[in-house]
C-alpha positions in Angstrom: 20.9 -14.4 17.0 18.4 -17.3 16.8 14.8 -17.6 15.7 14.7 -14.4 13.6 11.2 -14.0 12.3 11.7 -11.1 10.0 13.9 -8.1 9.2 13.4 -4.6 7.9 15.9 -2.0 6.7 15.7 1.8 7.1 15.3 4.1 4.2 19.0 4.4 3.7 19.3 0.6 3.6 22.4 0.9 5.8 20.7 -0.3 9.0 18.7 -3.4 9.6 16.3 -4.3 12.4 16.0 -8.0 13.2 13.1 -9.5 15.3 13.8 -12.6 17.3 11.1 -14.6 18.8 11.8 -15.8 22.4 10.0 -17.7 25.2 8.1 -19.9 22.7 6.9 -16.8 20.8 5.5 -15.0 23.8 8.1 -12.2 23.7 10.5 -10.5 21.2 14.0 -9.3 21.0 14.9 -6.5 18.6 18.5 -6.3 17.2 20.0 -3.5 15.1 22.6 -4.6 12.6 24.9 -2.7 10.2 25.6 -3.6 6.6 28.8 -5.3 7.6 27.0 -7.6 10.0 28.0 -5.8 13.2 25.5 -5.2 16.0 24.8 -1.5 16.3 23.1 -1.7 19.7 25.2 -2.8 22.7 22.2 -4.9 23.9 19.1 -6.1 22.1 15.9 -4.5 23.1 13.4 -6.9 24.8 9.7 -6.3 24.1 6.9 -8.1 25.8 4.6 -9.9 23.4 4.8 -10.4 19.6 5.4 -7.4 17.3 2.3 -6.5 15.3 3.5 -3.1 14.0 6.9 -1.4 13.6 7.6 2.0 12.1 11.1 3.6 11.6 10.8 7.4 12.2 13.4 10.2 12.2 12.9 10.7 16.0 12.7 7.0 17.0 11.1 3.7 16.5 7.4 3.1 17.1 6.6 -0.4 18.2 3.3 -2.2 18.9 3.4 -5.7 20.5 0.5 -8.0 21.4 0.5 -9.7 24.8 -1.7 -12.8 25.0 -2.3 -14.1 28.6 -5.5 -15.9 27.8 -4.0 -19.3 28.4 -2.7 -18.5 31.9 -4.6 -19.3 35.1 -4.6 -18.5 38.7 -1.7 -16.5 40.2 0.2 -16.6 36.8 -2.8 -14.8 35.2 -2.9 -12.2 37.9 0.8 -11.6 37.8 0.9 -11.2 34.0 -2.1 -8.9 33.7 -4.6 -8.6 30.9 -4.2 -9.5 27.3 -3.6 -6.3 25.3 -1.3 -4.4 23.0 1.8 -2.5 24.3 3.0 0.6 22.5 6.7 1.7 22.9 8.9 4.4 21.4 12.5 3.3 21.2 15.7 5.2 20.6 17.3 4.5 17.2 20.7 5.1 18.8 20.6 2.5 21.6 17.2 0.9 21.6 16.2 2.3 25.0 12.5 3.2 25.6 12.2 7.0 25.3 8.8 7.1 27.1 8.7 7.1 30.9 5.2 5.9 30.8 3.6 4.0 27.9 -0.1 4.8 27.1 -2.6 2.3 28.3 -4.5 0.5 25.6 -6.8 -1.8 27.5 -7.2 -3.9 24.4 -5.6 -4.8 21.0 -4.4 -2.0 18.7 -6.5 -2.4 15.5 -5.4 0.9 13.8 -2.1 2.6 14.1 -1.2 5.9 12.3 1.9 8.0 12.2 1.1 11.7 12.2 3.1 14.9 12.3 2.5 15.6 16.0 2.2 12.0 17.3 0.7 8.5 17.0 -3.0 8.0 16.6 -4.3 4.5 17.5 -7.7 2.7 17.7 -8.4 -0.3 19.9 -10.5 -3.2 18.7 -12.4 -3.4 22.0 -13.3 0.2 21.5 -11.5 3.5 22.0 -9.3 6.0 20.1 -6.3 8.0 21.6 -3.4 10.0 20.4 0.1 10.3 22.0 2.9 12.7 21.2 6.4 11.5 20.4 7.4 12.7 23.8 5.0 10.3 25.4 2.2 12.7 26.4 -1.4 12.1 25.6 -2.8 14.7 23.2 -6.5 14.0 23.8 -8.0 15.3 27.1 -9.2 11.7 27.7 -9.4 8.6 25.5 -12.4 8.7 23.2 -14.9 6.0 23.8 -16.2 4.1 20.8 -18.0 0.9 20.0 -16.2 -2.4 19.4 -14.4 -3.3 16.2 -13.3 0.0 14.5 -13.9 -0.8 10.8 -12.8 2.6 9.5 -10.6 5.5 10.6 -10.0 8.2 7.9 -9.5 11.9 7.5 -12.3 14.3 6.4 -12.5 18.1 6.2 -14.5 18.0 9.5 -12.0 15.7 11.3 -11.4 12.0 11.8 -14.3 9.8 10.9 -14.6 6.5 12.7 -17.1 3.7 12.0 -17.4 0.7 14.2 -19.7 -2.3 14.4 -21.9 -0.2 16.9 -21.5 3.5 16.2 -19.9 6.3 14.1 -18.8 9.9 14.6 -16.3 12.5 13.5 -13.6 13.6 16.0 -11.4 16.7 16.3 -7.9 15.3 15.9 -6.4 18.1 18.0 -8.3 17.4 21.3 -10.3 14.2 20.7 -13.7 15.9 21.1 -16.7 14.7 19.0 -17.8 16.9 16.1 -21.3 15.4 15.8 -23.4 16.3 18.8 -24.5 12.6 19.1 -22.7 9.6 17.6 -24.7 7.6 15.2 -25.5 4.4 17.2 -27.0 1.2 16.0 -27.3 -2.3 17.4 -24.2 -4.3 16.9 -24.3 -5.0 13.2 -22.9 -8.1 11.4 -22.5 -6.0 8.2 -21.5 -2.3 8.2 -20.4 -0.4 5.1 -20.2 3.3 4.2 -19.7 5.8 1.3 -19.6 9.6 0.9 -22.3 11.2 -1.2 -20.6 14.3 -2.5 -23.6 15.4 -4.5 -25.7 15.8 -1.3 -22.8 16.4 1.1 -23.5 13.5 3.4 -22.1 10.2 4.7 -24.1 7.1 4.0 -23.8 4.3 6.5 -25.5 0.9 6.2 -25.9 -1.1 9.3 -27.9 -4.4 9.1 -31.1 -3.5 7.3 -31.0 0.3 7.6 -29.3 3.0 5.6 -28.4 6.1 7.6 -27.6 9.6 6.1 -25.4 11.9 8.1 -25.1 15.6 7.0 -21.4 16.3 6.7 -21.8 19.8 7.9 -24.3 19.6 10.7 -23.9 16.0 11.8 -27.7 15.5 11.7 -28.7 11.9 11.3 -31.7 10.5 9.5 -32.8 7.0 8.3 -32.8 7.2 4.5 -34.1 3.7 3.8 -34.9 0.3 5.2 -33.5 -2.5 3.0 -35.5 -5.6 2.7 -33.0 -8.0 1.0 -34.0 -11.5 0.2 -32.3 -14.7 1.3 -31.9 -13.4 4.9 -29.1 -11.1 3.7 -28.1 -7.6 4.8 -26.3 -5.1 2.6 -22.6 -5.4 2.8 -21.6 -2.6 0.4 -22.8 0.9 -0.3 -21.7 2.7 -3.5 -22.7 6.1 -4.9 -23.6 5.9 -8.6 -24.5 8.6 -11.0 -28.2 7.6 -10.8 -28.5 6.9 -7.1 -27.2 4.7 -4.2 -26.3 1.1 -4.8 -26.6 -1.4 -2.0 -25.2 -4.9 -2.6 -24.7 -8.3 -0.9 -23.7 -11.7 -2.1 -27.0 -12.3 -3.9 -28.8 -9.0 -3.8 -28.4 -5.6 -5.7 -30.7 -2.7 -5.0 -30.6 0.9 -6.4 -32.2 3.7 -4.3 -32.9 7.2 -5.5 -31.4 10.2 -3.6 -34.5 10.3 -1.3 -34.2 6.6 -0.4 -36.9 5.3 -2.7 -36.4 1.9 -4.4 -35.5 2.2 -8.1 -34.9 -1.5 -8.7 -34.0 -4.7 -6.8 -32.4 -7.9 -8.2 -32.0 -11.1 -6.3 -30.4 -14.4 -7.4 -30.8 -17.4 -5.2 -27.5 -18.9 -3.9 -26.6 -22.4 -5.2 -26.5 -25.4 -2.9 -23.9 -25.6 -0.2 -21.8 -28.0 -2.2 -21.1 -25.3 -4.7 -19.4 -23.2 -2.1 -17.0 -25.9 -0.9 -13.8 -24.5 -2.3 -14.8 -20.8 -2.5 -13.4 -18.3 0.0 -15.9 -17.7 2.8 -17.8 -14.5 3.5 -18.3 -11.8 0.9 -15.3 -13.1 -1.1 -17.5 -16.0 -2.1 -18.6 -13.9 -5.1 -15.1 -13.1 -6.4 -11.7 -13.0 -4.7 -10.3 -10.0 -6.5 -6.6 -9.7 -7.3 -4.5 -6.6 -7.9 -0.9 -6.1 -9.0 2.0 -6.8 -6.7 2.9 -3.1 -7.0 -0.4 -2.2 -5.4 0.2 -4.4 -2.4 3.7 -3.1 -2.1 2.5 0.5 -2.0 -0.3 -0.4 0.5 2.3 -2.0 2.8 4.5 1.1 2.6 1.6 3.3 3.5 0.0 1.0 6.1 0.5 3.5 8.9 -0.6 6.6 7.0 -4.0 8.0 7.8 -5.9 8.3 4.5 -8.6 10.6 3.3 -12.2 9.3 3.3 -13.5 9.5 -0.3 -16.4 7.9 -2.0 -16.1 4.4 -3.3 -15.9 5.4 -6.9 -13.0 7.7 -6.3 -11.1 5.0 -4.4 -11.7 2.6 -7.2 -10.4 5.1 -9.7 -7.3 5.7 -7.6 -6.5 2.0 -7.5 -7.0 1.6 -11.3 -4.9 4.7 -11.9 -1.9 3.3 -10.1 -2.2 5.1 -6.8 -2.4 1.6 -5.3 -4.2 2.0 -2.0 -1.8 4.7 -0.8 -4.6 6.0 1.4 -3.8 3.9 4.5 -4.7 0.7 6.1 -8.3 1.3 7.0 -9.3 2.6 3.6 -7.3 -0.2 2.0 -9.4 -2.7 4.0 -12.5 -1.0 2.6 -11.1 -1.3 -0.9 -10.4 -5.0 -0.3 -14.0 -5.6 0.8 -15.3 -3.6 -2.1 -13.2 -5.6 -4.6 -14.5 -8.8 -3.2 -17.8 -8.5 -5.0 -16.9 -6.2 -7.9 -15.1 -7.4 -11.0 -15.3 -4.1 -12.8 -16.3 -0.6 -12.0 -19.7 -0.9 -13.6 -20.6 -4.6 -13.1 -21.0 -7.1 -10.3 -20.8 -10.9 -10.5 -23.2 -13.1 -8.5 -22.8 -16.8 -8.1 -26.1 -18.6 -8.6 -27.7 -21.7 -10.2 -28.2 -21.3 -13.9 -30.2 -23.5 -16.3 -27.0 -25.4 -17.3 -25.5 -25.6 -13.8 -23.8 -23.4 -11.3 -22.4 -20.2 -12.7 -21.9 -16.4 -12.5 -24.3 -13.8 -13.8 -22.8 -10.4 -14.8 -25.1 -7.6 -13.6 -25.0 -3.9 -14.5 -24.7 -1.7 -11.4 -26.7 1.1 -12.9 -29.7 -0.8 -14.3 -29.5 -4.2 -12.6 -29.8 -5.8 -16.0 -28.2 -9.2 -16.6 -25.5 -8.8 -19.3 -23.8 -12.2 -19.3 -23.8 -15.7 -17.9 -20.7 -17.8 -17.3 -21.4 -21.5 -16.5 -18.9 -23.2 -14.1 -19.3 -26.9 -14.7 -17.6 -28.0 -11.5 -19.6 -28.5 -8.3 -16.8 -26.7 -6.3 -15.6 -23.9 -8.5 -12.5 -21.9 -7.6 -12.0 -18.6 -9.3 -10.4 -15.2 -9.0 -11.1 -11.9 -10.8 -8.5 -9.4 -12.0 -10.7 -6.4 -11.9 -8.1 -4.1 -13.5 -7.8 -6.2 -16.6 -11.4 -7.5 -16.4 -10.3 -11.2 -16.6 -11.9 -14.0 -14.7 -9.6 -17.0 -14.1 -11.4 -20.3 -13.4 -9.7 -23.6 -12.3 -11.6 -26.7 -13.3 -11.5 -30.1 -11.6 -8.9 -31.4 -14.1 -6.5 -28.6 -13.0 -7.0 -26.7 -16.2 -7.2 -22.9 -15.9 -9.7 -21.0 -18.1 -9.7 -17.2 -18.7 -12.9 -15.3 -19.5 -12.9 -11.7 -20.8 -15.5 -10.1 -18.5 -15.6 -6.8 -20.5 -17.2 -8.5 -23.6 
């Protein structure tokens, strides 16, 4: 075997699957090896594309591979087909494909969940489908969705999905929509959501509007229009005891339960030079770090469909050691949430202070400024350990300083 990219063992740790890159990385060979080094399959299994997901199941091996034909031209492009993901289900005994006909994806698999009755998957270009372990589609027809599925999670009413263009809840047995009409909005650069258990509704922020969707009836209403300063749109929604908190890099706004504005705080961003070494996007405020155990647990549960809970409950789950065990899509939401939140009750905003560039610590319930931390360097690099409440800051002289954010 040559060019082995990675290996994974089964739960017994007596069988190992090895993945070999071939044809300059365009395709993959899968080998099965015993603990004594012997090959357990007579022939390796050849898979078109590069492996993006692999799950060892009692009844077989679920494999997702990505085929990229974007660089091909003319007859070669026609012969090779479109760029898309391929899904296969292989025999653990000999590696042969157990499905006579693989499901058509017509795009790249963005979400991939193992369920009791089959495999549920969502496509980046739009679309959700479900296939049984025998290779039969379980939905009457693939569900059409908007592009870029940000969230897929389980709710009492069914599967909720949120994309950059629309949102709805789907019956997981037949793929039919639960809400009479999907919530649709123009393609948004920033989409975030939360569940308001007090009022039994989903809150979805898309660009400068906050929508409320009744969890029982599916009725949609516009709760508020958010006029953030600095040409920003809300990137986070959080349900607090006193209302609904909307945040972005430089803005914080608390709404009452009817959508009225309780308060709004804005801190102007520092000059571009101050952002030179900071991670781009929402992580510019704070690149949060969690324990290695949390990432390990998240990896083990990456293909498990999680329950959709409000942001506060997800935060409590993480801090209590449940470590993102709610699946890949909710883990991604958690990751975005942590990007601007150092602690459960405070947010840090990078801005220009009287003594230079620094962070202001804001209370999420009142908007009050509780602390200032001056970062002397023009290109600050820092990370926040939100569980311990410690900010680590690397200065130009390669010294590392630690600030207790809870004091």
